[in-house]
N, C-alpha and C positions, 0 to 999 in steps of 0.2 A: 289338623286337616291341611293337606298340601294344596298349593295353588293350582288352579285348573290348568290343563295343558292348552297349547294353542288350539288344537282341534276342539277341545271341550268349550273353550271360550267362544269360538266361532259358531259352534252349534247352539249357543244360548240365544242367538238372535243376530241382527245385522251388526256388522263390525263397528259401525259408528257408535253403538251402545256398549262396546266391549269393555270400556274402562272410563273412569272419570278424567277430567282435565287436570287433575293434580299430578304433576310429573314425578313427585316423590312417593306416590302410592306404592306400597309393597316393596320399598327400597330403603335400605339403611346406608348412611354415608359415614365414611371414616377416612383417615389419612394413612398412607403407607409411603414412607420415604419421600414425603412432601407432595405426593400425588393423591388425587381424589380416588377413593376406592368405593365402588357401589356394589352392594351385596344384597341378596334376597332377604327380605324381612323375616322369613321363616327359618333362616339360618342354614338351609339345605343348598349346598353348592355342588353342582355336577361337573362344571367345567369353568375354566378361567380364560378371560380375554384381556389382552393389552391393546387398547384402542388408541390409534394415533392418526392425526390428520393435520392439514395445514391450518385449521382452526379447531380447537378442542380444549381439553383441560379444564381447569377450575374456572376460568373466565367464562367459557361457554356454558358450563354447568350452572354458574350463578345467574347468567342471563335467562336460562331456561327456567330456573326456579322462580325468578321474579316475573315471569310471563313476557319477557322482552325478546325471546327467541322461541320458536316452536320446537317441541321435543324431538321431532323427526330429524333435526340436524345432527343428532348423535347416531344416525344411521342404523336405527333398530336396537341400539345397545340397551336402552331402558326396558324395552319389551323382553329382551333376552334375560336381563337381570330378574324380572318378575317370573321368569320360567326356569330359574335354576342356574343361571350363569353368574359369575362374579366378574366385574369389569373394572379395570384400572385405567383411568383416563390420563394418558400421557399429555404433557404440554405440547403446544403446536411445534411442528417442524416445517421448514421450507421445502418446497418441491426440489429434491436433489437434482433432478434432471436439468433444471434451469438455474439452480443456485448451487454450483459445485464447490462448496466450502468443504475442504477435505475432512477436518476433524473438529469437534467430536460427532456432530450431526446425530444420527440415530444410535451411535455407540453409547450415548448417555443412557439408553434403555437397556443395555446389556445386563446390568445388575438385576433389574426387575425380571428380565427373561430367565436368567439362571437361578435366581433365588426365590422367585414367586411363581412364575408362569408354569414351569414344569414342561415335560415332553409332550403332554396331551393338550397343553394350552395353545392359544392362537394369537398371533400378532395380527390384528385386523386393521387395515389401512384404508382410510376414506379416500385418499388421493395417492398420487405417485410420489411418495415421500421417502421411501427406504433406499438404502444402498449398502451400508456396512453389515447390517444384520443379514441381508441376503447373501453377501459374500461369505459370512460365517456359516449360513445354512448350506450354501453350495459346498463348502469345505467340510461339512458334517461336524462343525464345532458347536453348533446348537441343534437341538432336536425338536423344538416346538414347530407348529405349523405357521406358515405365513400366507395371508390372503390379502390381496389388494383389489380395489375397484378400478375398472376402466370405464370412463364415461363415454368415450368416443374412439375415433381412430387416432389415438394419441400414443406416444412412446411409453414404455414401461421398463424401468431399470431391471436388468437381470430377470427377465420374465420367466425363464425356464427354471430359475431357482425357487419359484413360488410353489406352495403346496396346492393352491387353488386361486382362481381369478374370477371375479364377479363382473359380468358385463351389464352395466346399468341401462344400456340401449342395445338394440340388435347390432348396430355398428360396433359398439364396444366389445360385444361377445365375439364377433367375427375377427376383430383386431387381436383379441386375446388368443384365439385359436391359431391365428397366423404367427404371432410372436412366440407362443409357447406350445408347440405341438406335444401332445401327450400329457400336458398339465390339465387337471379337471377345470372346466369352465362352466359357470352357471349364468344363464341369461335371466337376471332378476331385476325387473323394473322397480324403481324407487317409489315411495308414496308418502303422503302427508299424514300427520296425526289428526284425524278427523275430529277428535274431541275438543280441540282448541278453536274450532271455527264455528262461530254462532250461525244460527239459521235465520239470517236476515231476509225479510221479504224483498222481492225484486222491485225496487223503485228507482229506475234509472235517472240519473241526474247529469253525469258526465262520464266520458271515456277516460280510462286510467292507464298510465304507464309508470311502472315503478322500478324496473330492472336497470342495472348500470353496466354489467359485464358485456362488452362487445356490442352495446346497443348502438343503433344507427340513428342518432338524434337528428342528423342533417336531413335524412329522408323523412323522418317523422315530422319535422318542422315544415317541410314542403307539403306533406299530406295535410297537415292541420290547416295550412293556409288556403286549401281549396276544398275543405269539407264544411258542412253546415252546422256541426255540433261542437259542443264544448269539450275540452280535454284538460285533465290534470296530469302533469308530467313531473315525476320525481327526477331530479338531476343532481349530480355530485358537484355542485357549484357551476359557475359560468362555463359555457362550452364555446371554444373559439370558433368563429365562423357561423354560429347558429343564432338566428333571431326567431323569436316566437311571435306568431300572429295574435290578435286580440282575443281570440277564442281559446287561448291556452293560458292556464295558470301553471307556471313553473315553480315547483316546490324544492327548495335547496335543502337536501338532506345532509350536506357536508361531505367531505372527502372520506374515503374508506368504505369497508364492507359492512354488511349488517351485523356481523358478530363483533364489530368495534363500536366505539361510542359514536352515536349518531344524533343529529338534531331531531330526527323523526323516529318515534318509538314504533315498535311492532304493533302495539295496541292502537296507535294512531292509524297505521296502515289499515287495520281491520275495521275499526269503528268509523273513521272519518272518510276513508277513500274506497276500499273494497266494498263496503256496505252500500254505497250509493253509486257504484260504477255501473254503467250500461254494458261495458265489456272491458276486458283487459287487452292492452296492446303490447305484444312482445315482438318488437321490431329490432332485428339484429343484423349485423353486417354479413355479407355473403361468406359462406364457408362451404364451398363446393367439395372440399376434401373430407368433409365430416370430421374435422379435427377436434371440434368441441361439441358439447351438448348444452350450449347456453340457453337459458329459459326453462330448464327442467324444474328447478326449485319453484319458479313462479307459476308454471302451468299446473303443477300438482296442487298448489295452494289456491289457484283460481278455480280449479275444479271443486276443491273442498268448499269454497265459498259459493258454489252454484252460480258462477258467472261465465258467460261465453268468452271466447278469446279470438282475437285477430292476430295471426302470427306469421312471421316470415318463414317460408318453407326453405330452410337451408340448415346445414350442420347435421349432426347425428340424431337430434331429437325426433325428426319425422320418421326415422326408422323404428322408433319405439311407439310413438303415439300418432296415429293418423286422425287429426281432429275433425276433418271433414267426413271420413268414413264413420267415425263415432258420432257425427252430427253435433259436436259441441263447440265448433268454431269454424273459422274461415282462414284458409291459407292465402298468402299473398307472395308475389315474387320479391326477392331481395332487391332493394333499391327502387321499387316501383311505387312512387308516391301517389300516383293516380289510383292505382288498385287499392291502396290503403284507404284513401279518402272515400272511394266508392263503397268499400266494406263498412267503414264507419257510418256513412250515411244510410246504407241499407239496414244495418241493425238499429241505428237510431230512429229510423222511420218505421221499423217493424218490431216494436218492443215485445210483442207476443212470440215472435220467432226467436228473438234473443233470449227471452226468459226460458223457452223450451230448450234451447241449446244449453243454457246454464244448468237446468235440471238434469239433462243427460250427462253433463260433465260430472255432476255430483254423484249420479248413479254409477258412473264408471269408476270414480274414486272409491265408492263403497264396495264395488265388486273387486277391484284390483289395485288401484293406485293409492293404497293406504299403508301405513307403517306396520300395522298388525300383520297383514299378508306378507309384506316384505320381510319382517322378522321371522315369520314362520318358514318362508323359503330359505332364509339365511341359516336358520337352525338346521333345516333338513340337509343343506349343503355341507355345513360344518360336520354333521354326523357321518358324512360319507368320506371325510378326509382321513 
């Protein structure tokens, strides 16, 4: 009996119950030329994908299997495997736009493209990492499809050489259409794997900030000093020029990103911090040009945990998720410590309002911002290429 299709699985009930939290369910793992190959357990392969990102490969897969990274960080690849795709996980590449090391960069993938992927296969890029494969595609030297993600109004190497581009935010989709007229563009919002997020009751104890990319710790420290509630703030070590008031517990997670070795495990984030948070604080530096979508990972995970959010309204993310319109959070102006403090005190003083916001965030995640829906849309887009 074949695995149910995306549509059949969604028809079985709410997407949160569509699969268990075991990331290897329905998947067999093997090695091909030193890379991890993920195949459908039933052996039926309809299409092949070579997945490449700035973080991916065997290290990320091992962390996902151990429960120390959520499965959605493979951008829907696991869901695609369960539905008939075979996925080869390339080892990480640096973003070529900012790290222009001439060779070999993505040329190291050429053997896999020619010998394994085939003309109907897809090189699927999580970030802006490719260069030489796009040059070969442009010169008709390789025939596979190439699809990259754009998170925001960022650059994209050789955009017109792509077979398709995914805009993870509305701003990202508009940027793709601007950079690559005539190339198919799909506005597909990302989402969390809801199966890995426990249904913790709302018992607010402290406000929580855990992101590090472009976070505005200086403004957050000023806000904390003039609010009445406790904060837990994850930091990547000491931050020059920032002092925390007595109501703040600074948690040093160590240098580096979540996919690297950290002092604070992902399970600690869920069970010790998200579980008792009154709301999550996503306070980022001003980005009027919408050049980044910082906070996207955190907001989909916060919604999955049914917690409200207080977030800086800047960058590309507000073009994708309007937290106030969805009534799952509060926008604050970038750099406005007073507004952040007022939002903290308001939710802290009104836990019923905060809990209702969290529930609406979870409902939004179940309706749309989940990895099952994202993978379904991804599959539909791939079929059109």
